[in-house]
C-alpha positions in Angstrom: 0.0 0.0 0.0 1.4 3.4 -1.0 2.4 5.6 2.0 1.8 9.2 0.8 -2.0 9.0 0.9 -2.3 7.8 4.5 0.3 10.3 5.7 -1.6 13.2 4.0 -4.8 12.0 5.5 -3.3 11.8 9.0 -1.8 15.3 8.6 -5.1 16.7 7.6 -6.9 15.0 10.6 -4.2 16.4 12.9 -4.6 19.9 11.5 -8.4 19.6 12.0 -7.9 18.4 15.6 -5.5 21.3 16.4 -7.9 23.8 14.8 -10.8 22.5 16.9 -8.7 22.5 20.0 -7.7 26.1 19.4 -11.3 27.1 18.9 -12.3 25.4 22.1 -9.6 27.1 24.1 -10.6 30.5 22.7 -14.2 29.8 23.7 -13.1 28.9 27.2 -11.1 32.1 27.5 -14.0 34.1 26.2 -16.3 32.6 28.7 -13.9 33.1 31.6 -13.0 36.7 30.7 -16.4 37.7 29.2 -17.8 39.8 32.0 -14.6 41.8 32.4 -13.9 42.3 28.7 -17.4 42.6 27.3 -19.4 44.3 30.1 -16.9 46.7 31.8 -16.7 49.4 29.0 -20.5 49.8 29.1 -20.7 49.7 32.9 -17.8 52.1 33.3 -19.3 54.6 30.8 -22.5 54.6 32.8 -20.7 54.9 36.2 -18.7 57.9 35.0 -22.0 59.9 34.8 -22.2 59.6 38.6 -18.6 60.0 39.6 -17.3 63.4 40.7 -14.2 64.9 42.2 -14.4 66.3 45.8 -12.4 69.1 47.2 -12.6 72.8 48.1 -13.2 76.1 46.3 -12.0 79.5 47.3 -12.5 82.5 44.9 -9.6 84.5 46.4 -7.1 81.7 46.3 -4.4 81.4 43.7 -5.6 78.0 42.8 -9.4 78.4 43.2 -10.3 74.8 42.6 -8.5 72.2 44.7 -9.9 68.7 44.3 -8.7 66.2 46.9 -10.3 62.9 46.0 -13.3 61.2 44.4 -17.0 60.8 45.3 -20.1 59.4 43.7 -23.8 60.3 43.6 -26.0 58.1 45.8 -29.2 60.2 45.6 -30.1 63.0 43.2 -28.3 65.8 45.2 -26.1 63.7 47.5 -22.5 62.4 47.1 -20.6 59.9 49.2 -16.9 60.1 49.6 -14.3 59.3 52.3 -14.2 61.2 55.5 -10.5 61.9 55.1 -11.2 63.6 51.7 -13.3 66.3 53.4 -11.2 68.9 55.2 -11.8 69.2 58.9 -11.5 72.9 58.8 -12.5 75.5 56.2 -11.3 79.1 55.9 -14.6 80.7 56.6 -13.1 84.2 56.6 -12.1 83.8 53.0 -15.3 81.9 52.0 -13.7 78.5 51.4 -16.3 75.9 50.6 -16.5 72.2 50.0 -17.1 71.6 46.3 -17.7 68.9 43.8 -16.2 69.0 40.3 -17.2 67.3 37.0 -15.7 67.5 33.5 -18.1 69.0 30.9 -17.8 69.7 27.2 -14.8 71.4 25.6 -12.5 70.2 28.5 -14.2 72.6 30.9 -14.9 72.0 34.6 -18.3 72.4 36.3 -18.1 73.3 40.0 -20.9 72.8 42.5 -20.8 74.1 46.1 -21.5 71.4 48.6 -22.1 71.0 52.4 -21.3 68.2 54.8 -24.5 66.4 55.8 -23.2 63.5 57.8 -19.9 61.9 58.6 -18.8 58.5 59.9 -15.1 58.7 60.8 -14.9 55.2 62.1 -15.7 53.8 58.6 -14.1 56.8 56.8 -17.3 57.9 55.0 -18.9 61.3 54.5 -22.2 62.4 52.9 -22.4 65.7 51.0 -25.3 67.6 49.6 -24.5 69.7 46.5 -26.2 72.6 44.9 -27.7 72.8 41.4 -29.4 70.3 39.2 -29.6 66.6 40.2 -27.1 64.1 38.8 -27.6 60.4 38.0 -27.3 58.3 41.1 -25.7 54.8 41.3 -27.4 51.7 42.4 -26.2 50.3 45.7 -25.6 46.5 46.2 -25.4 44.5 49.4 -22.4 43.5 51.3 -23.8 39.9 51.6 -23.6 39.7 47.8 -19.9 40.2 47.7 -17.8 37.1 47.1 -14.1 36.5 47.4 -12.6 36.0 44.0 -15.2 38.0 42.1 -14.3 40.6 39.5 -15.0 44.2 40.2 -13.9 47.7 39.0 -13.6 51.2 40.4 -13.7 54.5 38.6 -12.3 57.8 40.0 -9.7 60.5 39.7 -6.3 59.2 40.5 -3.6 61.8 41.0 -6.3 64.4 40.3 -4.2 67.4 40.9 -1.6 66.3 38.3 -3.9 64.5 35.8 -7.0 66.6 36.4 -10.6 65.6 35.7 -10.1 62.6 33.5 -11.9 59.6 35.1 -10.0 56.4 35.1 -11.3 52.9 35.5 -9.3 50.1 37.1 -10.1 46.4 37.3 -10.0 44.7 40.7 -10.4 41.3 42.3 -11.9 40.9 45.7 -9.1 39.0 47.3 -10.4 38.8 50.8 -13.0 40.0 53.2 -11.1 40.5 56.5 -11.1 42.5 59.7 -9.6 46.0 59.3 -7.7 45.5 62.6 -4.5 43.8 61.6 -2.3 42.0 64.1 1.0 43.6 65.2 4.2 42.1 66.5 4.2 43.8 69.9 2.3 46.3 72.0 4.9 49.0 71.1 3.5 49.0 67.6 0.0 49.9 68.6 -1.3 53.3 67.9 -4.5 54.9 69.4 -6.3 54.4 66.1 -5.3 50.7 66.0 -6.4 50.2 69.6 -9.8 51.7 68.8 -10.1 49.4 65.8 -9.2 46.4 67.9 -12.0 47.2 70.3 -14.6 47.3 67.5 -13.2 45.6 64.4 -15.2 45.5 61.2 -14.7 43.7 57.9 -13.1 45.5 54.9 -12.7 44.5 51.3 -9.1 43.7 50.4 -8.5 44.0 46.6 -5.9 42.9 44.1 -5.8 46.3 42.4 -3.7 49.5 42.2 -5.2 52.8 43.4 -3.4 56.1 43.8 -3.9 59.3 45.8 -7.1 60.9 44.4 -8.8 57.5 44.1 -10.1 57.7 47.6 -13.9 57.8 47.6 -14.1 55.9 44.2 -17.1 53.5 43.9 -16.1 49.8 43.7 -18.8 48.1 41.6 -19.8 44.9 40.1 -18.7 44.6 36.5 -22.0 43.0 35.3 -24.6 45.0 37.2 -22.9 48.2 38.0 -24.1 48.0 41.6 -21.7 49.6 44.1 -20.0 47.1 46.4 -17.8 49.5 48.4 -15.8 52.7 48.6 -12.1 52.8 47.9 -10.4 54.3 51.0 -6.7 53.2 51.3 -3.8 51.2 49.9 -1.2 49.1 51.5 2.0 51.1 51.5 5.2 49.1 51.5 7.7 51.8 52.5 7.0 55.5 52.4 4.0 57.4 51.2 5.9 58.3 48.0 6.3 54.6 47.2 2.5 54.4 46.8 3.0 56.2 43.5 6.5 55.0 42.5 6.2 51.4 43.6 2.6 50.5 44.5 1.9 47.4 46.4 -1.1 46.3 44.3 -3.2 45.9 47.5 -6.1 48.3 47.9 -8.9 48.4 50.5 -12.6 49.4 50.3 -15.3 50.1 52.8 -18.2 47.7 52.3 -21.4 49.3 50.9 -23.6 48.5 53.8 -21.9 51.3 55.8 -22.9 53.7 53.0 -26.5 52.6 53.5 -26.2 53.1 57.2 -24.9 56.6 56.8 -27.6 57.5 54.4 -30.3 56.1 56.6 -29.1 58.1 59.6 -29.2 61.2 57.5 -32.7 60.4 56.2 -31.5 60.2 52.6 -33.1 57.6 50.4 
């Protein structure tokens, strides 16, 4: 029996098998990455309509507009951000005010005066009411719906004073849901703030993600539904504060969304 024909047939079958295997692997990858790759652009575009920068405004200051972090609209005229983003003291004599900022057409900036309505320093959250027309509000999820290992994303204004009002979206993985009070090697390492946390620990979301100064207050949300899962509030710093920019750890923390609900309920905001 001549050999060329069987060899060509075997080669053809092998090529078909390889082609089918490649198509199968591509399909598996598409299914695995589908929510992140397919749904995130649309979800992020919608989320950007509700994300603002939070800072202060002073007409007689050399730099009138000074954004400090990120916030997001939770009700038509209300924004949630981190408590540490809101200054403890304002220069009332020079009419310094809290303000929110949004990018508008032609690379211009829209400023809205705002006032502090409620604050929860224990969970690093603040609720602001802003002036002017209402803005689209996000949908809040439930902490009980958050699962370790799930994909998420956050949108905000990293390095806002350097990069200005160009909202950036980052992917994240919920790596762990763990107590915020971390153990220390000895009592000498305890600070008053750590002692307070040890007396009343609460769970925080640990993320595999990189956030930067200015990202504080960004909404962490589900890629598929857009429901907010938490509020970005800090990063793990390996050495100095400067290293958070030059050599980020890739570990970011977020306050679970139920604490946002609690703050809104106490303020009577629905």
